C-alpha positions as CSV (number, residue, x, y, z in Angstrom):
1,M,-10.1,-3.0,27.8
2,L,-10.6,-1.3,24.4
3,I,-10.0,-4.5,22.5
4,G,-12.2,-6.5,24.8
5,S,-15.0,-3.9,24.6
6,A,-14.8,-4.0,20.8
7,V,-15.2,-7.8,20.8
8,W,-18.1,-7.6,23.2
9,A,-19.9,-5.0,21.1
10,E,-19.4,-6.9,17.9
11,S,-21.1,-10.0,19.4
12,T,-24.0,-8.0,20.9
13,P,-27.2,-8.1,18.9
14,M,-27.9,-4.7,17.4
15,K,-29.9,-3.1,14.6
16,K,-28.5,-3.9,11.2
17,G,-28.8,-1.6,8.2
18,Y,-28.0,1.9,7.1
19,E,-31.0,2.6,4.9
20,T,-32.5,4.9,7.4
21,H,-29.4,6.7,8.6
22,K,-29.6,10.4,8.4
23,N,-26.9,10.6,5.7
24,A,-28.2,7.6,3.7
25,Q,-30.7,9.5,1.6
26,A,-28.2,11.8,0.1
27,F,-25.9,8.9,-0.8
28,I,-28.8,6.9,-2.3
29,D,-29.8,10.0,-4.4
30,T,-26.2,10.3,-5.7
31,M,-26.0,6.6,-6.7
32,V,-29.4,6.9,-8.5
33,N,-29.2,10.3,-10.1
34,K,-25.5,10.5,-10.8
35,H,-24.7,6.8,-11.6
36,G,-28.1,5.4,-12.7
37,F,-28.4,2.7,-10.0
38,E,-31.9,1.4,-9.2
39,R,-33.0,3.0,-5.9
40,E,-34.4,-0.3,-4.6
41,Y,-31.0,-1.9,-5.2
42,V,-29.0,0.7,-3.3
43,V,-31.6,0.7,-0.4
44,G,-31.4,-3.0,-0.3
45,L,-27.6,-3.0,0.0
46,L,-27.7,-0.4,2.8
47,K,-30.3,-2.4,4.6
48,K,-27.9,-5.4,4.6
49,A,-24.8,-3.3,5.6
50,E,-23.8,-3.7,9.3
51,K,-22.4,-1.2,11.6
52,K,-19.1,-2.6,13.0
53,P,-18.1,-1.0,16.4
54,S,-14.7,-2.7,16.2
55,I,-14.0,-0.7,13.1
56,L,-14.9,2.6,14.8
57,A,-12.8,1.5,17.8
58,A,-9.8,0.7,15.6
59,I,-9.9,4.0,13.6
60,A,-10.6,6.1,16.7
61,R,-7.9,4.5,18.8
62,P,-5.1,7.0,19.5
63,A,-2.3,6.6,17.0
64,E,0.6,4.5,18.2
65,K,3.5,6.5,19.5
66,T,5.6,7.4,16.4
67,K,8.4,4.9,16.2
68,P,11.9,6.0,15.3
69,W,13.2,4.6,12.0
70,H,15.3,1.8,13.5
71,E,12.2,0.4,15.3
72,Y,9.9,0.9,12.4
73,R,12.4,-0.8,10.1
74,N,12.5,-3.9,12.3
75,I,8.8,-4.4,11.8
76,F,9.3,-5.2,8.1
77,L,13.0,-6.3,7.8
78,K,12.6,-9.5,9.7
79,E,14.2,-12.7,8.4
80,K,10.9,-14.4,7.9
81,R,9.4,-11.7,5.9
82,I,12.5,-11.6,3.7
83,Q,12.4,-15.4,3.2
84,D,8.7,-15.4,2.6
85,G,9.4,-12.7,-0.1
86,V,11.9,-15.0,-1.7
87,D,9.4,-17.9,-1.7
88,F,6.7,-15.7,-3.1
89,W,9.0,-14.5,-5.9
90,L,10.1,-18.0,-6.8
91,A,6.6,-19.3,-6.7
92,H,5.4,-16.6,-9.1
93,Q,8.5,-15.7,-11.0
94,D,7.0,-16.2,-14.4
95,I,4.2,-13.8,-13.7
96,L,6.6,-11.3,-12.1
97,A,8.9,-11.5,-15.0
98,A,6.1,-10.9,-17.5
99,V,4.7,-8.0,-15.6
100,Q,8.2,-6.4,-15.2
101,K,8.8,-6.8,-18.9
102,E,5.5,-5.1,-19.7
103,T,5.5,-2.3,-17.2
104,G,9.2,-1.8,-16.3
105,I,8.4,-2.1,-12.6
106,P,11.1,-4.3,-10.9
107,A,9.8,-7.6,-9.5
108,N,11.5,-7.0,-6.1
109,I,9.6,-3.8,-5.6
110,I,6.3,-5.5,-6.4
111,V,7.1,-8.3,-4.0
112,A,8.2,-5.9,-1.3
113,I,5.0,-3.9,-1.5
114,I,2.8,-7.0,-1.2
115,G,5.1,-8.2,1.6
116,V,4.6,-4.9,3.6
117,E,0.9,-4.6,2.9
118,T,-0.4,-8.1,3.4
119,R,2.6,-10.4,4.2
120,Y,2.3,-11.8,0.7
121,G,-1.5,-12.3,0.9
122,Q,-1.7,-13.8,4.4
123,Y,-3.5,-10.8,5.9
124,M,-5.8,-9.1,3.5
125,G,-8.6,-8.2,5.9
126,S,-11.7,-10.1,7.0
127,Y,-14.3,-7.3,7.0
128,R,-16.9,-7.0,4.3
129,V,-15.9,-3.9,2.4
130,L,-19.6,-2.8,2.4
131,D,-19.7,-2.9,6.2
132,A,-16.3,-1.1,6.5
133,L,-17.2,1.8,4.2
134,T,-20.8,2.3,5.5
135,T,-19.6,2.2,9.1
136,L,-16.9,4.8,8.4
137,G,-18.8,6.8,5.8
138,F,-21.9,7.3,8.0
139,D,-20.7,6.9,11.5
140,Y,-17.2,8.5,11.5
141,P,-17.8,12.2,10.9
142,K,-14.1,13.1,11.0
143,R,-13.5,11.4,7.7
144,G,-17.0,10.5,6.7
145,A,-16.9,12.4,3.4
146,F,-13.8,10.5,2.3
147,F,-15.2,7.1,3.1
148,T,-18.6,7.9,1.6
149,R,-16.7,8.6,-1.7
150,Q,-15.0,5.3,-1.3
151,L,-18.4,3.6,-0.8
152,E,-19.5,5.3,-4.0
153,A,-16.5,4.0,-5.8
154,F,-17.0,0.5,-4.3
155,L,-20.5,0.2,-5.7
156,L,-19.3,1.4,-9.1
157,L,-16.5,-1.1,-9.2
158,T,-18.8,-4.0,-8.2
159,R,-21.1,-3.0,-11.1
160,E,-18.2,-2.6,-13.5
161,Q,-16.6,-5.9,-12.5
162,H,-19.9,-7.8,-12.1
163,Q,-19.2,-8.7,-8.5
164,D,-21.5,-9.1,-5.5
165,P,-20.8,-6.2,-3.1
166,L,-21.9,-8.3,-0.2
167,T,-19.0,-10.8,-0.6
168,L,-15.9,-8.7,-1.2
169,K,-13.7,-8.4,1.9
170,G,-10.9,-6.1,3.0
171,S,-9.3,-4.2,5.9
172,Y,-11.3,-2.3,8.5
173,A,-10.7,0.8,6.3
174,G,-11.9,-0.9,3.1
175,A,-8.5,-1.6,1.5
176,M,-8.6,-4.7,-0.6
177,G,-6.6,-7.6,-2.0
178,Y,-2.9,-8.4,-2.0
179,G,-1.9,-4.8,-2.6
180,Q,-4.6,-3.2,-0.3
181,F,-6.2,-0.9,-2.9
182,I,-9.0,1.4,-1.7
183,P,-11.9,1.4,-4.1
184,S,-10.9,4.6,-5.9
185,S,-7.5,3.2,-6.5
186,Y,-8.9,-0.1,-7.7
187,R,-11.0,1.7,-10.3
188,S,-8.0,3.6,-11.5
189,F,-5.3,1.1,-11.4
190,A,-6.5,-2.5,-11.0
191,V,-5.6,-4.7,-14.0
192,D,-7.3,-7.8,-15.4
193,F,-3.9,-9.3,-16.5
194,D,-5.2,-12.7,-17.5
195,G,-8.2,-11.3,-19.5
196,D,-10.9,-13.3,-17.7
197,G,-13.1,-10.2,-17.3
198,F,-12.4,-9.5,-13.7
199,A,-9.5,-7.6,-12.1
200,D,-9.3,-10.0,-9.2
201,I,-6.8,-8.6,-6.7
202,W,-8.1,-10.9,-4.0
203,N,-7.5,-14.4,-5.4
204,N,-5.7,-14.0,-8.8
205,K,-2.0,-13.4,-8.2
206,K,-1.6,-12.4,-11.9
207,D,-4.1,-9.6,-11.5
208,A,-2.8,-8.6,-8.1
209,I,0.8,-8.4,-9.2
210,A,0.0,-6.5,-12.4
211,S,-2.2,-4.1,-10.5
212,V,0.6,-3.1,-8.1
213,A,2.9,-2.6,-11.0
214,N,0.3,-0.5,-12.9
215,Y,0.0,1.7,-9.8
216,F,3.7,2.4,-9.8
217,K,3.8,2.9,-13.6
218,A,0.9,5.4,-13.5
219,H,2.7,7.3,-10.7
220,G,5.9,7.8,-12.7
221,W,8.3,5.1,-11.8
222,Q,11.5,5.5,-13.9
223,N,12.8,2.1,-14.9
224,G,16.5,1.7,-14.2
225,E,16.8,4.8,-12.0
226,P,17.8,4.8,-8.4
227,V,15.4,4.8,-5.4
228,A,17.6,5.9,-2.5
229,E,21.1,5.8,-1.3
230,R,23.0,6.5,1.9
231,A,24.5,9.9,2.3
232,S,26.6,11.9,4.7
233,K,25.8,15.4,6.1
234,A,28.4,18.0,6.6
235,A,28.0,20.3,9.6
236,Q,27.3,23.3,7.4
237,F,24.4,21.7,5.6
238,P,21.2,23.7,6.3
239,R,18.9,21.7,8.5
240,Q,15.9,23.4,7.0
241,L,16.6,21.4,3.8
242,L,16.1,18.0,5.6
243,N,12.9,16.1,5.1
244,I,11.1,18.9,3.3
245,G,8.3,18.4,0.8
246,S,7.2,15.1,-0.8
247,R,8.7,15.4,-4.3
248,P,12.4,15.7,-5.0
249,K,13.2,19.1,-6.4
250,T,16.9,19.9,-5.7
251,P,19.5,18.2,-8.0
252,A,21.6,15.8,-6.0
253,N,24.8,17.5,-7.1
254,E,23.6,20.8,-5.7
255,L,22.8,19.1,-2.4
256,A,26.3,17.7,-2.5
257,T,27.8,21.1,-2.9
258,L,25.9,22.2,0.2
259,G,27.3,19.3,2.2
260,F,24.8,16.4,1.7
261,A,26.5,13.8,-0.5
262,P,26.2,10.1,-1.2
263,L,28.5,7.8,0.7
264,S,29.3,5.9,-2.5
265,R,32.2,7.0,-4.7
266,Q,29.9,6.9,-7.8
267,P,29.5,10.2,-9.6
268,V,26.8,12.4,-8.0
269,S,23.5,12.3,-9.8
270,L,22.2,15.4,-11.5
271,K,18.7,14.2,-10.9
272,P,16.4,15.8,-8.3
273,A,16.7,14.3,-4.8
274,M,15.4,14.8,-1.2
275,A,17.8,15.1,1.7
276,L,16.4,12.7,4.3
277,E,17.3,12.2,8.0
278,F,16.1,9.1,10.0
279,T,16.8,8.1,13.5
280,G,19.1,5.0,13.4
281,V,20.3,2.8,16.2
282,N,23.6,4.6,16.5
283,G,22.4,8.1,15.6
284,P,21.1,9.8,12.5
285,E,21.0,8.1,9.2
286,Y,21.1,10.2,6.1
287,W,19.6,9.2,2.7
288,L,19.1,10.7,-0.7
289,G,15.7,9.9,-2.0
290,Y,15.1,10.1,-5.8
291,N,12.0,10.1,-8.0
292,N,11.4,6.4,-7.4
293,F,11.5,6.9,-3.7
294,Y,8.8,9.6,-4.2
295,V,6.7,7.1,-6.2
296,I,6.7,4.6,-3.3
297,T,5.4,7.4,-1.1
298,R,2.4,7.6,-3.5
299,Y,1.4,4.3,-2.0
300,N,1.9,5.5,1.5
301,R,3.0,9.0,2.3
302,N,5.2,8.0,5.2
303,K,8.8,8.3,4.2
304,M,9.8,5.5,6.6
305,Y,7.4,3.3,4.8
306,A,9.1,4.1,1.5
307,L,12.5,3.4,2.9
308,A,11.3,0.1,4.5
309,V,9.8,-1.0,1.1
310,Y,13.1,-0.2,-0.7
311,Q,15.3,-2.0,1.9
312,L,13.0,-5.0,2.0
313,S,13.1,-5.2,-1.8
314,E,16.9,-5.1,-1.7
315,E,17.1,-7.8,1.0
316,I,14.7,-10.0,-0.9
317,S,16.8,-9.7,-4.0
318,S,20.0,-10.5,-2.1
319,A,18.4,-13.5,-0.4
320,K,17.0,-14.8,-3.7
321,R,20.4,-14.5,-5.4
322,A,22.0,-16.4,-2.5
323,A,19.4,-19.2,-2.6
324,E,19.8,-19.6,-6.4
325,A,23.6,-19.6,-6.1
326,A,23.4,-22.3,-3.4
327,V,21.2,-24.5,-5.6
328,A,23.6,-24.0,-8.5
329,A,26.6,-24.9,-6.4
330,Q,25.1,-28.3,-5.4
331,P,26.8,-31.2,-7.1
332,K,24.7,-32.7,-9.8
333,R,23.6,-36.3,-9.4
334,Q,25.1,-38.7,-11.9
């Protein structure tokens, strides 16, 4: 019923515009006095902004039941998403190689992020960003302050990038483009990779790919360092050390001494790591998460998200190597 109600409300004639909303004047004053916008311009934009009940329904909908890791993983580690990732990589391998060389961010990680966020650009959102951010900024008090700041950042980026704020589209929460950047992230990390004067993360794959890479570089990705690896947990390992904090702090060799060690026979790293436990199909899965795992969580704080991105990146790499080997093994025509 909730979905049906949202659709009905969206099609019902209603008053447009946010220029007279009780919170609008303060926002208008901020844009004029702090950022030098013309008052008439800001008022005109708010007048054209539309309240979207379907957005409020989506964000207010009770959160889905938290899925265990093995169910969450299956959302993203499907064969089609892996194969689509290979296809995306092969179609844009020159761009990915150039960006990887310049930033140090592995191509498979960039591809996996885009695959998780938008299925390689297939689902980037159909709401006008202006509508999404005014609806949530002015009519969703629980997080109104946050979305009002994003609306502020959105108007700034449209001015900086010489874009029409009435045409740019994104998700119901105002996330944009292949990598689903919110406006503040766009202003900090979006890249005009081809130098055409616009960091176009919506239509220009060069800019979109480079922007994702720049986000990771800015958040401290360490080129050539591990992301995560499977581990085993001894009975004596203190449970209070599992899944704590967001940033790795304890050297992996110290965790190993306490009973949390990598399954591989490689020498135990001296670098900081997190001891992670996830609910697998056959019981607990244990993982060591290193700095690069933490960097993935800067994109989305959910640790299952970070592990899904990492595993998808590995599966895409493996499938790409297999596809290339199969092509190389085919007999050459005489």
